[in-house]
MARKE-197720 format. One record per atom (N, C-alpha, C): x, y, z. Coordinates in steps of 0.001 Angstrom, whole numbers, plus 500000, padded with zeros to 6 digits. Layout:
XYZ/...
END
This chain:
434690956526328016/433380956473328656/433528956961330094/433209958249330328/433441958804331652/432295959682332106/432014959598333412/431015960473334011/431610961827334343/432803961812334867/433485963039335235/434974962784335175/435746963817335352/437188963704335198/437747962587336074/438384961608335421/439034960539336151/438111959436336626/436811959512336338/435879958510336832/435198957835335650/435567956605335310/434927955925334186/433444955758334419/432675955904333343/431222955802333468/430801954430333944/431547953388333576/431133952056333977/431464951743335423/432141952657336145/432319952430337564/430998952531338290/430013953143337642/428675953192338235/427860951968337900/428405951115337065/427609950075336414/426922949115337369/427674948193337949/427026947163338742/427079947439340231/427929948336340659/428088948557342078/427286949735342598/426550950393341727/425625951414342199/426288952677342686/427476953003342209/428133954223342636/427593955369341801/426458955895342182/425818956943341414/426429958275341781/427135958862340842/427818960123341114/426959961321340735/425861961081340065/424930962143339711/423540961677340106/422822962432340893/421504962023341357/420446962292340318/419209961836340583/418118962089339647/417844963569339514/417693964009338266/417518965433338009/416139965900338430/416038967158338837/414767967772339183/414519968986338297/415148968979337136/415202970199336340/413931970495335569/413179969478335201/412044969775334340/410884968837334636/409745969221334152/408553968405334307/408564967320333240/408083966121333556/408062965066332542/407260965474331316/407646964913330180/406966965238328943/405490964866329030/404615965825328805/403192965567328678/402465965127329924/402758965666331144/401976965272332302/400542965758332154/399616965041332747/398229965476332658/397464964968333877/396410965662334269/395631965309335448/394195964928335114/393827965056333847/392468964685333490/392502963423332637/391383963061332059/391343961866331232/391340960605332075/391446959440331448/391359958166332159/392399958018333266/393620958507333042/394684958327334021/394422959136335281/393897960342335120/393744961238336253/392883960692337361/392016959737337068/391136959191338093/391812958120338940/393035957767338592/393652956622339248/394976956964339928/395188958225340269/396428958573340946/396358958295342437/395175958107342984/395035957830344420/394995956319344638/396153955739344544/396308954306344730/397101954063346004/396827952950346660/397484952639347922/398384951423347748/399674951582348046/400618950474347998/400620949821349377/400069948619349512/399989947987350828/401357947861351492/401441948303352736/402676948185353492/403654949319353315/403431950200352341/404381951290352100/404332952307353241/405478952784353636/405556953847354642/405339955214354021/405772955339352765/405620956607352056/405416956311350585/404565957081349934/404370956929348497/403858958233347913/404111958388346610/403566959521345870/403261959050344456/402138959508343934/401693959088342608/401708960261341653/401946959971340391/401919960998339358/401316960412338098/400504961208337440/399918960819336163/400769961443335065/401406960618334247/402419961094333322/402064960765331877/402472961645331004/402206961456329585/403077960415328940/404207960072329569/405099959050329022/405884958429330169/405677957155330418/406360956441331494/407719955898331070/408105956056329814/409375955520329344/410494956526329546/411708956050329361/412883956890329575/412878958123328685/412344958000327481/412300959152326576/411541960311327200/410499960005327959/409719961048328589/410198961427329969/410909960514330649/411281960749332040/412700961257332232/413558961122331220/414945961568331361/414989963044331760/415780963339332787/415890964706333261/414815965112334239/414022964156334712/412970964429335687/413238963613336953/412490963881338021/412666963083339250/412120961665339135/411556961296337976/410895960008337851/411795958897337319/413051959206337089/414045958199336756/415407958758337127/416456957957336964/417817958380337290/418741957828336216/419070958659335248/419877958203334121/421277957787334548/421839958435335572/423183958075336015/423223956651336551/422136956207337153/422107954865337718/421973953793336641/421728954209335405/421658953276334282/422952953263333473/423935954033333904/425148954235333113/425806952919332716/426093952792331426/426845951657330925/426071950375330731/424791950366331065/424033949122330979/423559948794329562/423525949774328682/423074949507327310/424050950126326319/424047949575325113/424937950079324069/424332951309323407/425203952175322927/424717953314322146/424021952777320893/422977953449320511/422236953008319350/421079952084319688/420936951748320972/419804950922321377/418510951689321148/417580951062320467/416287951692320204/415269951247321249/414641952216321880/413632951928322889/412309952570322513/411205951932322862/409895952532322581/409635953723323490/408644954503323159/408270955667323964/406775955914323787/406279956947324490/404893957329324351/403926956392325048/404211956041326296/403345955155327073/402803955936328269/401614956501328180/401055957250329311/400599956328330434/400533956879331647/400055956089332768/400411956698334099/400319955892335142/400568956317336513/401896955757336997/402687956580337666/403904956119338325/403757956360339818/404101955341340607/404096955453342062/405513955239342564/406048956207343280/407346956096343929/407140956072345427/407958955332346127/407807955292347575/408821954385348225/408584954082349518/409454953143350212/408674952413351295/409138951203351564/408596950390352641/409374950688353921/408824950371355094/409568950593356341/410924949899356297/411954950600356713/413312950054356718/414162950900357650/415180950302358240/416028951024359189/417292951577358563/417633951146357337/418871951624356713/418609952842355841/419664953616355602/419526954921354953/420566955120353849/420798954099353047/421838954162352024/421362954758350711/420070954753350447/419516955246349184/419071956697349360/419791957610348712/419495959041348849/418557959568347773/418047958697346902/417163959140345824/415988959936346377/415625960997345675/414543961906346053/414829962653347354/416054962529347872/416370963166349140/415744962460350325/415238961249350122/414545960535351188/415504959911352200/416748959619351782/417697958965352684/417038957763353349/416469956909352518/415702955779353035/415788954624352051/416098953435352563/416167952258351706/414788951622351532/414770950522350789/413527949833350419/412654950720349551/413298951533348690/412556952352347742/412095951491346561/410991951894345970/410429951153344841/409824952122343834/409595951613342638/408816952320341636/407825951325341029/406591951750340875/405559950959340203/405008951802339065/404943951231337871/404408951951336705/403217951179336152/402151951917335882/400886951329335446/400452951988334140/400683951322333010/400352951942331724/398845952080331550/398449953104330809/397020953316330566/396409952136329824/397136951598328853/396670950425328116/397389949204328674/396657948397329419/397231947270330165/396921945957329462/397896945069329422/397696943780328751/397353942655329712/397205942988331006/396851941968331990/398029941370332718/399276941846332434/400467941263333049/401220942218333949/402137941653334730/403007942408335642/404414941861335524/405400942763335450/406816942388335416/407497943002336635/408235942171337380/408907942602338600/410401942378338447/411205943303338992/412655943130338963/413285943746340197/414506943305340485/415339943912341507/416577944481340848/417135945528341411/418254946233340782/419487945347340657/420254945493339578/421522944770339451/422584945370340356/423637944608340605/424715945091341454/424165945607342754/424586946792343123/424006947463344281/423438948803343836/422832948794342662/422174949976342125/420811950172342775/420014951047342150/418742951406342758/417571951132341811/416402951591342183/415164951135341558/414975951558340109/415680952588339633/415509953035338252/416568952462337309/417440951599337812/418620951206337035/418295950434335768/417184949704335740/416864948926334533/415714949534333742/415514950843333881/414446951487333107/414640951304331607/415859951534331132/416129951393329697/416146949935329264/416717949058330101/416840947655329727/415506946915329757/414688947171330770/413492946356330987/412209947170330946/412137948246331732/410874948959331911/410297949459330597/411107950136329788/410586950732328548/409900949700327669/410553948584327466/410036947578326546/408757946935327075/408756946537328357/407569945837328854/406380946785329007/406634948058329325/405542949024329382/404898949193328009/405740949280326977/405205949433325621/404387948219325204/404689947065325776/403920945861325475/402647945776326316/402494946696327267/401278946743328061/401380946198329462/402569945757329874/402733945225331221/402821946341332257/402284946105333449/402631946913334604/404043946510335017/404747947414335697/406166947204335997/406447947630337426/407260946854338143/407650947200339509/409110946856339721/409843947762340372/411269947555340628/411622948037342021/412566947346342653/412995947684344002/414503947888344070/414942948697345049/416374948872345289/416956947726346110/416130946762346463/416489945543347191/416683945769348692/416509946987349174/416608947234350608/417932947773351091/418954947779350235/420239948411350563/420992948621349265/421775949674349191/422376950067347919/423813950539348106/424515950678346973/425836951276346969/426928950363347495/428190950802347429/429317949957347823/429370949663349311/428570950353350118/428514950070351550/427285949246351923/426679948562350956/425454947798351233/425656946809352366/426898946299352508/427182945266353491/427082945766354925/426989947083355116/426842947623356471/425426947430357005/424497947024356139/423123946770356551/423020945343357100/422240945167358128/422041943829358689/422916943575359897/422460942696360770/423167942414362017/424177941285361888/423948940368360948/424804939199360820/425264939032359378/426372938314359189/426848938077357826/425766937468356949/425594938030355767/424594937551354821/423253938230354926/423003938979356010/421689939586356212/421319940592355131/422304941349354638/421997942366353629/421458941720352357/422054940613351939/421578939923350734/420264939215351004/420112938644352190/418837938014352539/417697939023352418/417973940272352788/416937941288352670/416512941486351222/417428941306350267/417057941439348862/415868940528348535/415907939302349050/414836938346348777/413502938870349287/413496939306350540/412231939729351147/411683940982350489/412573941867350019/412091943098349378/411448942817348027/411995941878347275/411368941527346000/410007940876346248/409952939965347211/408685939320347540/407664940349348004/408093941247348875/407216942301349397/406652943159348276/407516943566347351/407061944408346249/406132943645345314/406438942384345043/405590941600344143/404166941508344689/404057941181345964/402733941060346568/401992942401346567/402714943473346899/402080944793346929/401677945241345535/402558945020344542/402269945456343175/401048944732342618/400871943469342956/399690942742342485/398410943399343003/398454943840344247/397268944490344826/397034945869344221/398122946585343917/397978947885343259/397395947709341867/397840946678341158/397283946390339830/395776946154339930/395363945400340930/393931945155341094/393177946459341345/393772947355342176/393137948640342428/392986949443341137/394053949447340343/394084950296339158/393168949776338053/393205948453337825/392510947914336654/391253947111337000/391030946887338292/389836946166338681/389978944663338706/391163944160338408/391410942724338433/392885942479338682/393216941368339310/394607941012339557/395295940648338248/396625940741338187/397311940360336947/397080938900336604/396840938645335326/396662937265334872/398005936528334834/399077937275334548/400414936699334508/401389937639335209/402308937057335988/403354937839336660/404698937204336341/405620938013335860/406946937527335485/408013938201336332/408996937423336760/410167937926337466/411341937914336506/412146938968336537/413287939039335626/414341939959336206/415557939918335642/416608940815336101/417949940448335521/418885941362335706/420259941203335209/421229941172336378/422238940313336310/423277940206337330/422656939851338674/422762940696339698/422108940375340962/420593940289340795/420050941018339821/418632940879339511/418328939517338912/419279938965338145/419125937605337632/419204936585338753/420111936813339709/420179935956340898/418853935950341633/418244937132341786/416965937206342476/415849936526341697/415946936555340369/414986935818339554/415090934329339847/416302933822339885/416515932416340212/415951932107341607/416293932946342572/415890932687343957/414376932716344104/413724933686343489/412272933780343606/411583932573342985/412060932120341822/411429930966341185/411723929664341930/412795929648342711/413075928495343559/412248928520344846/412096929702345426/411536929811346773/410152930424346864/409724931176345860/408399931790345851/407711931565344501/407743930350343980/407213930126342627/405731930429342504/405001930369343618/403563930621343562/403230932058343179/404208932965343301/403971934374342983/404129934687341509/404739933773340748/405140934080339379/404685933002338412/404682933380337148/404376932424336078/405617932027335300/406730932720335519/407975932413334839/408957933547335006/410167933366334461/411182934406334610/412261934319333559/412949935440333363/414131935493332503/415307935968333349/416314935143333416/417526935368334214/418647935766333268/419083937020333379/420164937540332544/421427937551333387/422299936556333164/423597936418333822/423513936589335333/422587935868335959/422441935951337405/423683935480338150/423956936110339277/425069935713340134/424763934365340775/425747933469340782/425568932155341383/426217932109342755/425409931793343772/425913931574345128/425621930136345532/426658929401345873/426515928058346416/427428927937347626/426985927194348637/427748927118349885/429094926436349699/429167925461348802/430425924758348562/431259925420347480/430679926353346737/431318926920345574/430842926179344337/430897926819343189/431501928138342977/430610929286343427/431257930424343594/430600931686343900/431635932767343640/431249934029343659/432254935082343496/433415934963344484/433161934449345693/434230934343346690/435236933247346353/434879932323345482/435845931304345059/436508931660343736/435897932578342991/436389932900341643/437239934166341622/436829935197342349/437454936506342203/438806936706342904/439152935973343962/440455936223344591/441643936133343638/441589935224342659/442706935103341722/442871936374340899/441777937109340669/441897938360339918/442635939411340730/442431939402342055/443171940333342910/444644939942342929/444897938631342995/446287938165342968/446971938585341669/446246938521340568/446822938943339290/447176940421339318/446309941237339907/446565942676339949/447808943008340772/448192942106341684/449372942311342524/450588941556342004/450434940941340835/451551940214340241/451774938837340819/450807938340341601/450961937035342240/450261935924341463/449651936252340342/449005935266339477/449086935773338051/448983934854337108/449075935222335706/447787934940334962/447796935239333671/446609935026332854/446170933566332871/447131932653332862/446793931233332861/446032930848334120/446316931517335227/445616931219336469/444150931638336380/443890932761335703/442500933184335530/441745932224334624/442390931763333576/441740930811332681/441440929521333442/442379929089334271/442158927882335064/441016928060336053/440803929315336495/439731929612337451/438376929725336770/438347929736335426/437073929761334722/436876930911333767/437775931889333758/437624933025332848/437956932600331419/437182933109330466/437390932749329065/438700933334328556/439502932501327910/440777932973327381/440576934076326350/439459934029325629/439182935041324614/438740936380325202/438567936439326529/438111937686327161/439254938513327718/440506938159327423/441642938861328023/441656940353327702/441122940741326560/441113942160326204/440227942971327140/439339942321327879/438461942992328830/439054943046330237/440106942299330479/440615942176331837/441205943462332412/441963944252331668/442499945478332270/441406946390332819/440306946498332088/439229947354332587/438604946772333851/438323945477333831/437712944850335000/438650944892336209/439928944818335946/440886944917337044/440830946283337712/440563947307336919/440580948667337476/439293949050338177/438158948440337794/436907948925338377/435981947851338942/436169946588338629/435201945586339046/435715944557340032/436804943896339667/437200942698340382/437460942941341863/438346943872342166/438707944105343565/437537944603344382/436761945502343800/435603946050344504/434580944961344800/434251944151343790/433241943111343976/433686942110345036/434958941691344976/435467940741345949/435398941306347362/435847942541347539/435955943032348915/434594943320349541/433624943801348767/432352944127349402/431532942871349702/431624941839348847/430899940609349161/431631939800350224/432953939892350262/433673939255351367/433355939959352676/433219941306352642/432831942032353847/431422941664354298/430542941368353347/429176940980353673/429105939577354271/429902938650353732/429759937246354101/430863936722355009/431984937424355059/433117936984355886/433820938205356469/433139938996357302/433703940263357775/434913940106358680/435114938937359265/436244938767360183/437567938538359460/437526938301358152/438755937988357418/439746939140357469/439302940326357164/440161941510357220/439298942710357599/439035942898358887/438134943978359320/438592945368358907/439889945530358629/440401946853358270/440210947182356788/439788946209356012/439619946460354587/438408945709354096/437315946358353751/437097947791353698/436708948451355007/436661947708356132/436299948342357380/434850948764357388/434575949923357943/433188950368358049/432675950918356736/433545951089355752/433114951623354472/434011951101353378/433439950949352193/434235950531351045/435169951639350572/434978952837351068/435814953962350680/435011955226350514/435678956358350623/434993957643350498/435280958346349187/436257957862348428/436582958433347124/436532957307346088/436349957653344802/436355956594343787/437598955721343846/438754956321344049/439987955534344091/439945954508345222/439454954931346395/439367954007347518/438322952926347270/437211953314346688/436123952364346453/436552951263345500/437264951612344435/437582950641343395/438883949896343640/439631950281344656/440896949623344940/440666948314345675/441351947273345237/441211945972345882/441908945961347231/441456945091348124/442156944840349375/443287943859349084/444537944202349353/445639943273349069/445451941914349729/444835941891350891/444642940621351597/443752939665350818/442916940197349932/442005939334349180/442730938480348149/443966938820347827/444726938010346877/444947936601347418/444996936479348746/445234935178349366/443964934577349947/442821935177349642/441584934679350235/441287933272349731/441075932363350670/440798930954350333/439499930559351028/438428930602350275/437094930336350837/437032928981351530/437644927979350947/437521926626351484/438219926452352825/439149927320353148/439840927220354433/439232928114355509/438208928860355155/437580929762356112/436680928981357074/436350929565358223/435533928860359214/434174928445358656/433580927449359297/432276926951358862/431220928038358912/431411929029359770/430432930118359876/430300930878358561/431371930939357778/431322931638356488/430451930854355517/430629929549355505/429799928734354615/428328928784355045/428096928905356343/426708929046356796/426111930363356328/426915931413356310/426429932704355820/426089932623354342/426941931967353555/426669931812352127/425468930900351914/425323929886352755/424191928973352621/422862929702352769/422849930793353539/421620931568353716/421125932164352405/422037932388351466/421667933040350213/421857932119349006/422209930862349264/422590929951348189/421399929527347346/421691929213346103/420713928680345161/420781927154345157/419685926532344712/419612925074344684/419361924510343294/418789925320342390/418378924832341085/416965924277341073/416304924265342218/414952923694342295/413910924737341916/413902925132340655/412945926127340179/411554925507340097/410533926358340314/409170925872340283/408351926403339135/408918927272338331/408226927833337171/409218927962336012/408729928102334773/409634928194333617/410642929335333747/411875929030333390/412970929996333490/413830929928332239/414148931089331696/415111931191330598/416331931939331114/417507931355330901/418775931955331314/419577932358330089/420135933582330133/421082934033329117/422386934427329794/423499934115329136/424800934492329678/425780934645328521/426585935698328558/427581935919327524/428819935068327739/429376934522326660/430547933658326809/431822934440327102/431766935794327024/432929936620327357/432686937433328630/431799936958329476/431555937635330750/432838937596331574/433379938769331892/434648938846332616/434456939234334078/433221939238334552/432957939459335972/432400938189336607/431419937586335960/430851936302336393/431096935304335270/432247934658335245/432559933759334125/431482932696333943/431111932475332706/430014931564332407/430297930145332890/431552929716332850/431898928348333252/431648928100334730/431788929147335562/431593928979336996/430268929553337463/429416929913336522/428134930507336886/426985929772336196/426538930277335054/425323929724334452/425498928298333940/426713927925333504/426932926524333144/426651925617334340/427128926066335497/426925925287336726/425457925296337125/424820926466337025/423422926554337447/422524925688336562/422822925636335284/422037924771334388/422154923314334820/423357922890335230/423529921522335711/422785921302337023/422767922336337865/422026922227339124/420536922013338873/419990922749337916/418574922587337579/418313921177337062/419168920712336182/419021919350335665/419111918332336800/420034918579337729/420202917656338843/418995917588339760/418206918646339771/416978918664340561/415789918112339783/416047917633338561/414964917095337747/414033918163337206/414536919401337081/413705920517336627/414102921013335234/414878920238334509/415355920677333213/414256921023332228/413102920371332353/411982920659331442/411471922083331613/411758922708332765/411322924074333043/412363925113332646/413472924682332058/414591925602331856/415067925596330414/415414926787329920/416118926953328659/417330927830328923/418441927483328272/419716928146328546/420366928552327233/420592929870327066/421189930390325843/422500931106326145/423564930600325560/424870931248325635/424970932250324491/425272933495324816/425339934548323805/426803934751323417/427140934343322194/428519934469321715/428884935945321585/429998936334322203/430433937717322149/429781938602323192/428927938026324032/428288938819325084/429173938918326301/429163940077326953/429897940244328199/428952940810329247/429457941056330446/428568941387331559/427866942732331383/428511943654330700/427956945001330552/427853945363329083/426634945581328611/426445945913327199/427145947199326804/427356948114327755/428024949364327430/429431949181326890/430067948048327201/431409947804326691/431423947506325201/430268947190324627/430204946975323179/430702948192322422/430412949377322919/430799950598322214/432307950738322100/433043950176323046/434503950221322988/435089949089322155/434342947991322016/434856946817321295/433794946249320346/433307947054319396/432235946569318519/432659945432317606/433945945252317407/434417944175316540/434570942853317287/434434942885318630/434630941666319417/433412941275320250/432563942239320555/431432941989321444/430102942123320722/429039941721321384/427684941996320932/426849942287322178/425891943211322096/425008943456323236/424083942256323465/423813941971324730/422907940878325071/421455941350325092/421214942657325236/419853943168325386/418891942669324307/419235942721323019/418257942225322033/417950940738322204/418936939963322650/418683938540322911/417799938380324143/418000939253325121/417132939238326302/415688939520325908/415489940501325040/414126940824324613/413498939654323858/414285938989323026/413780937805322332/413443936699323326/414269936578324365/414027935545325375/412761935846326169/412505937109326470/411287937453327197/410056937111326362/410122937411325076/409015937039324188/408836935528324149/409961934800324101/409884933339324080/409270932816325373/409591933446326502/409027933020327777/407511933208327809/407059934382327388/405614934634327449/404848933696326522/405409933363325365/404757932407324465/404759931011325067/405822930683325773/405924929392326447/404832929259327511/404700930320328322/403753930298329433/402309930439328951/402079931351328032/400711931725327684/400138930968326494/401034930473325621/400545929792324418/401065928359324294/401844927937325298/402409926585325283/403286926360324061/403980927428323639/404910927320322515/406314927116323063/406830925924322926/408116925569323519/409244926390322909/410093927010323724/411210927802323191/412246926907322511/413137927504321751/414219926717321162/415010925981322243/415616924883321871/416415924109322813/417651924906323234/418306924458324299/419529925114324770/420513925235323611/421158926384323513/422047926595322384/422952927788322617/423971927887321789/424794929090321703/424246929947320571/423928931177320869/423424932114319867/424627932796319232/424894932552317959/426119933068317343/426115934579317207/427289935152317281/427441936595317102/427315936928315619/426383937817315246/426233938172313831/427472938864313290/427765938640312080/428911939303311446/428490940583310733/427181940809310614/426677942031309991/425251942258310477/424625943317309985/423269943637310398/423244944499311647/422055944714312189/421872945568313358/422087944741314625/423333944583315004/423683943756316159/423119944345317447/422972945661317506/422539946330318729/421060946106319011/420267945900317971/418818945861318168/418136944585317693/418877943596317285/418234942378316796/418961941145317306/418182940104317566/418754938825317990/417699937750317831/417993936744317061/417072935628316878/417588934403317624/416760933883318510/417133932676319239/416975931434318383/416301931578317250/416052930426316387/416938930411315155/417888931377315068/418815931369313946/419682930118314014/420316929740312904/421199928569312944/422144928676314127/422146927645314940/422844927730316209/424131926939316222/425087927408316998/426320926681317242/426045925731318416/426370924460318314/426129923560319447/426797924087320712/426112923971321831/426669924452323090/427955923725323412/428935924471323905/430215923879324260/430024922978325476/430807921906325586/430674921028326749/431017921768328033/430274921487329101/430525922142330396/431747921507331055/432408922294331854/433602921799332564/433281921627334034/
END
């Protein structure tokens, strides 16, 4: 799985290292300027510094691939081959950006962060779905995972780059933690603006608004439902990153992986740190492209004084430099760091105090955000806040952090996307029809059938394993 010689395709996965920009080669399939859509291209996104609207014959990836209206490279590795997506959804797309001082997002040649995309299907069901990009990717990264499906169901859709992108995202902001704090404000900003655009387009505000996302997008789903619940009716959190001031967090979990890469720790140490023993077959890949990079860029964001020379002012200028771990991170001990570091993490920490219904999914073979130190803990946090009635938690047997890895290990993994789609349907029925979702459970990995495109949350379930 490679983008170019020597560069694995999944190196673009969660860290937003887009090696191929959005294509400008062709016009989207079936654009049109007349008919019902043509009257609604002059829409105003409140607060936007720049925007452009287009009336398109198909807002889904099938129609937009190879056009400036999506970026297929930024979606690399997020879905398994054979994933079936709907198509043929005409409507209006608005691309633009809000005022921002950083210039990390080069999409459209704008060299401007806080970019967004809003899609308004011609046939609207009265709802709005909002997301933030996973990892440090950009606004089109979840087009295949989220946008296509919800557009076909009639939802309006809005996505943001979170205000900073790529492996150098930590260079944004004046103080430790500021770059991630901006993610919160950008999602809130887009949600409020998108609601007003929906009213302009359809003549009424959305009846229901849902927040959702994968990885860092899942973290933002958690944060929004904790801190801005009045904006949403519910959310689906797909393996959201867990940040807590005392730990666990990536800064308490990932250093042992760097130590392992340097021969200073063994497999047993990773298992003791929370990694699933059954996920060892995934570790060599994560060691080469995920662990060291993730540790060093978030440590640079939240604890820049630890090793200013690595990554320094940049995570690297070549793929080899970007993906190489900082040797000093092997000895990183979050608990011994100054109180200022914990204060920086506290700025972005989660509490579990959700204010609207939330469904969480996490794969039991996640080798980047181990389930034991992430969603298992977050579920307990929600219960501890007395909010368990608002939460459902599904462990996906055989699921890992990136569905694209299923293609390399179809006998050991299963894609989470079909379970995510089932969970989104369960959420909307919960919110709109008062149909209670299945209880917390482990969703077993099918031994046959269309594993890539089907997942039942109500199939005979394996009892959830006890939390540690």
